[in-house]
C-alpha positions as CSV (number, residue, x, y, z in Angstrom):
1,X,181.5,-0.3,190.4
2,X,183.0,-0.7,193.9
3,X,184.4,-4.1,194.6
4,X,184.3,-3.8,198.4
5,X,186.0,-7.1,199.3
6,X,188.7,-6.7,196.6
7,X,189.3,-3.1,197.8
8,X,189.5,-4.2,201.4
9,X,191.9,-7.0,200.7
10,X,194.1,-4.8,198.6
11,X,194.2,-2.1,201.3
12,X,195.1,-4.7,203.9
13,X,197.8,-6.1,201.7
14,X,199.4,-2.7,201.1
15,X,199.1,-1.8,204.8
16,X,200.9,-5.0,205.7
17,X,203.6,-4.3,203.0
18,X,204.3,-0.8,204.2
19,X,206.8,0.0,207.0
20,X,206.9,3.1,209.3
21,X,210.2,4.0,207.7
22,X,208.9,3.7,204.1
23,X,206.2,6.3,204.8
24,X,208.2,8.7,207.0
25,X,207.2,7.5,210.5
26,X,209.6,6.9,213.3
27,X,209.9,3.3,214.1
28,X,208.5,2.3,217.5
29,X,210.8,-0.6,218.2
30,X,210.3,-4.3,217.4
31,X,206.8,-5.3,216.1
32,X,205.1,-8.6,216.4
33,X,203.4,-8.2,213.0
34,X,204.7,-6.6,209.8
35,X,203.3,-3.5,208.3
36,X,201.5,-0.4,209.6
37,X,199.0,-0.4,212.4
38,X,195.5,0.8,211.5
39,X,196.0,3.7,213.8
40,X,199.1,4.8,212.0
41,X,197.5,4.6,208.5
42,X,194.3,6.3,209.8
43,X,196.3,9.2,211.3
44,X,198.3,9.7,208.0
45,X,195.1,9.6,205.9
46,X,193.0,11.7,208.2
47,X,190.3,9.1,208.9
48,X,189.5,7.0,211.9
49,X,191.0,3.6,212.7
50,X,187.4,2.1,212.8
51,X,186.9,3.4,209.2
52,X,190.0,1.7,208.1
53,X,188.8,-1.5,209.7
54,X,185.4,-1.3,208.0
55,X,187.1,-0.7,204.6
56,X,189.3,-3.7,205.1
57,X,186.3,-5.8,206.0
58,X,184.4,-4.7,202.9
59,X,181.7,-2.8,204.6
60,X,182.8,0.8,203.9
61,X,182.3,2.9,200.7
62,X,185.3,5.2,200.2
63,X,185.0,8.5,198.4
64,X,187.7,9.5,195.8
65,X,189.1,11.9,198.4
66,X,189.6,9.0,200.9
67,X,191.2,6.8,198.2
68,X,193.6,9.6,197.3
69,X,194.4,10.2,201.0
70,X,195.1,6.5,201.5
71,X,197.2,6.4,198.3
72,X,199.3,9.4,199.6
73,X,199.7,7.9,203.0
74,X,200.8,4.5,201.6
75,X,203.0,6.3,199.0
76,X,201.6,4.3,196.2
77,X,203.1,4.5,192.7
78,X,201.0,6.1,190.0
79,X,200.0,2.7,188.5
80,X,199.1,1.3,192.0
81,X,197.0,4.5,192.6
82,X,195.2,4.1,189.4
83,X,194.4,0.4,190.1
84,X,193.3,1.4,193.6
85,X,190.8,3.9,192.1
86,X,189.4,1.4,189.7
87,X,188.8,-1.2,192.4
88,X,187.2,1.6,194.5
89,X,184.9,2.4,191.6
90,X,186.4,5.8,190.8
91,X,188.2,7.3,187.9
92,X,191.7,8.3,188.8
93,X,192.3,12.0,189.2
94,X,194.8,13.0,186.5
95,X,197.8,15.3,186.8
96,X,197.4,18.7,185.2
97,X,199.6,18.1,182.1
98,X,201.0,15.2,180.2
99,X,204.7,14.9,181.3
100,X,207.1,15.7,178.6
101,X,210.4,15.1,180.4
102,X,212.8,12.3,179.5
103,X,214.2,11.2,182.9
104,X,217.4,9.4,183.7
105,X,216.1,5.8,183.3
106,X,214.5,6.6,180.0
107,X,217.7,8.2,178.7
108,X,219.6,5.2,179.8
109,X,217.2,3.1,177.7
110,X,218.1,5.1,174.7
111,X,221.8,5.0,175.4
112,X,222.1,1.3,176.2
113,X,220.1,0.3,173.1
114,X,222.3,2.3,170.8
115,X,222.3,-0.3,168.0
116,X,218.5,-0.7,168.2
117,X,216.2,2.0,166.8
118,X,214.2,3.5,169.8
119,X,211.9,6.5,169.9
120,X,210.4,7.9,173.1
121,X,207.0,9.4,173.1
122,X,204.9,11.1,175.8
123,X,201.5,9.7,176.8
124,X,199.9,11.8,174.1
125,X,202.2,10.1,171.5
126,X,204.3,13.1,170.7
127,X,207.9,12.1,169.9
128,X,210.3,13.5,172.5
129,X,213.7,11.8,171.9
130,X,215.3,9.1,169.9
131,X,218.7,7.5,169.5
132,X,221.0,7.7,166.5
133,X,219.8,4.2,165.3
134,X,216.3,5.6,165.0
135,X,217.5,8.7,163.3
136,X,219.4,6.5,160.8
137,X,216.1,4.9,159.8
138,X,215.1,8.3,158.5
139,X,211.7,8.1,160.1
140,X,209.2,10.9,159.7
141,X,209.3,12.1,163.4
142,X,213.0,13.1,163.1
143,X,212.3,16.0,160.7
144,X,208.7,16.7,161.7
145,X,207.7,19.9,163.5
146,X,204.7,20.8,165.6
147,X,201.7,18.4,165.6
148,X,203.3,16.3,162.8
149,X,205.7,15.0,165.5
150,X,202.7,13.3,167.1
151,X,202.3,9.7,166.1
152,X,198.6,9.6,166.7
153,X,198.1,12.7,164.5
154,X,200.2,11.3,161.6
155,X,198.5,7.9,161.9
156,X,195.0,9.2,161.4
157,X,195.5,12.3,159.3
158,X,198.6,11.7,157.1
159,X,199.1,9.0,154.5
160,X,202.0,6.7,155.5
161,X,205.0,7.5,153.3
162,X,207.9,5.5,154.6
163,X,206.3,3.2,157.3
164,X,203.7,0.8,156.0
165,X,201.6,-2.0,157.6
166,X,199.1,-4.6,156.4
167,X,195.5,-3.6,156.5
168,X,194.9,-5.8,159.5
169,X,197.9,-4.5,161.4
170,X,197.0,-0.9,160.5
171,X,193.5,-1.4,162.0
172,X,195.0,-2.9,165.2
173,X,197.6,-0.2,165.5
174,X,194.9,2.5,165.1
175,X,192.7,0.9,167.7
176,X,195.7,0.7,170.1
177,X,196.5,4.3,169.7
178,X,192.9,5.5,170.2
179,X,192.4,3.4,173.3
180,X,195.7,4.5,174.8
181,X,194.8,8.2,174.1
182,X,191.5,7.6,175.9
183,X,193.3,6.3,178.9
184,X,195.7,9.2,178.8
185,X,192.8,11.7,178.7
186,X,191.4,10.0,181.8
187,X,194.7,10.7,183.6
188,X,195.2,14.2,182.3
189,X,191.7,15.6,181.7
190,X,192.9,19.2,182.3
191,X,195.7,19.2,179.7
192,X,194.5,21.7,177.1
193,X,196.9,20.4,174.4
194,X,195.7,16.9,174.9
195,X,192.1,17.9,174.8
196,X,192.7,19.9,171.6
197,X,194.5,17.0,170.0
198,X,191.6,14.6,170.7
199,X,189.0,17.1,169.5
200,X,190.9,17.8,166.3
201,X,191.4,14.1,165.7
202,X,187.7,13.4,166.1
203,X,187.0,16.3,163.7
204,X,189.5,15.4,161.0
205,X,189.4,11.6,161.1
206,X,186.2,9.6,160.9
207,X,188.2,6.4,161.7
208,X,189.5,7.9,165.0
209,X,186.0,9.2,165.9
210,X,184.5,5.8,165.4
211,X,187.2,4.2,167.6
212,X,186.9,6.9,170.2
213,X,183.1,6.5,170.6
214,X,183.3,2.7,170.3
215,X,185.5,2.3,173.4
216,X,187.9,-0.6,173.7
217,X,190.8,-1.5,175.9
218,X,194.5,-0.9,175.2
219,X,196.1,-3.9,173.6
220,X,199.7,-3.6,172.6
221,X,200.6,-6.3,170.1
222,X,203.5,-7.7,168.2
223,X,203.5,-5.3,165.3
224,X,205.4,-5.6,162.0
225,X,206.1,-2.8,159.6
226,X,207.7,-2.3,156.2
227,X,210.0,0.8,156.0
228,X,211.0,2.3,152.7
229,X,214.5,3.6,153.4
230,X,215.9,6.0,150.7
231,X,219.4,4.4,150.9
232,X,218.9,0.7,151.5
233,X,215.4,0.0,150.2
234,X,212.7,-1.8,152.0
235,X,213.2,-3.2,155.5
236,X,210.8,-5.4,157.4
237,X,211.1,-4.8,161.1
238,X,209.2,-5.8,164.3
239,X,207.8,-2.9,166.2
240,X,207.3,-3.2,169.9
241,X,205.6,-0.7,172.2
242,X,207.0,-0.5,175.7
243,X,205.7,1.6,178.6
244,X,208.3,3.5,180.6
245,X,206.7,4.3,184.0
246,X,209.1,7.1,184.7
247,X,207.5,10.1,183.0
248,X,204.6,8.0,181.6
249,X,206.4,7.4,178.3
250,X,205.9,5.1,175.4
251,X,208.9,3.6,173.7
252,X,208.7,2.5,170.0
253,X,211.4,-0.2,169.4
254,X,212.4,-1.6,166.0
255,X,214.1,-4.9,165.7
256,X,214.9,-7.5,163.0
257,X,215.6,-11.3,162.9
258,X,219.3,-11.8,163.7
259,X,221.3,-12.7,160.6
260,X,218.5,-11.8,158.2
261,X,218.8,-9.6,155.1
262,X,216.7,-7.0,157.0
263,X,219.2,-7.1,159.9
264,X,222.1,-6.4,157.5
265,X,220.1,-3.5,155.9
266,X,219.4,-2.1,159.4
267,X,223.1,-2.3,160.3
268,X,223.8,-0.6,156.9
269,X,221.6,2.4,157.8
270,X,223.6,2.9,161.0
271,X,226.9,2.8,159.2
272,X,225.7,5.3,156.6
273,X,224.4,7.6,159.3
274,X,227.7,7.5,161.2
275,X,229.6,8.6,158.0
276,X,227.3,11.5,157.3
């Protein structure tokens, strides 16, 4: 549903925030007010200045094509564009394929957290990269191939072998994964691999199908898992899910209470891995 006044206020705020230089226009000298003029934004977006005025006053009804043109003109980030679409009452138009590239900032995250187990997944929850600390945990994704490298697929179709959760946490984690996949499909509706993954999950997992048809928002939570490590035994670790905007990635991060037995076991896994 279009929230006209919210859309108009947001458009005005982003127009005021932008500068001619930030969107590729040549500056016309000193300005009495910050931001872009309506005429400048209208020219870039291919609409009339009067239409921009009506949108900002909450009397216009923008089409998805207009929303996209305004987003391009204002050079909005992907997350800002998606929010813009929601306020305008439209579903964001997705890219063709789920990105599978680990960019420089994501790689730096892996490198800087060298002592903390981190695994990077794409928006479809396929593991793309991890650091040595994650590999030392001997998690399933390290040796998995094909679809078994996908966290969602393993969660709903494979019994947990090394990573275990309580029933309550398992239920919440499953709901989170299903909701996040639904959001991903909205963004990348033309990705054949993603569509096939969702269809196969619905076919092979009654639990996933129930969650998928039931709806629900993405709610990342403070997770806790028990890992059965072949060398050091059981480790209880906190599992946080972080979003990496560059590349639309998900980062799974394991951590332990400093000074605890679990922290010592975690350090032991790294030491053993370095000597292998």
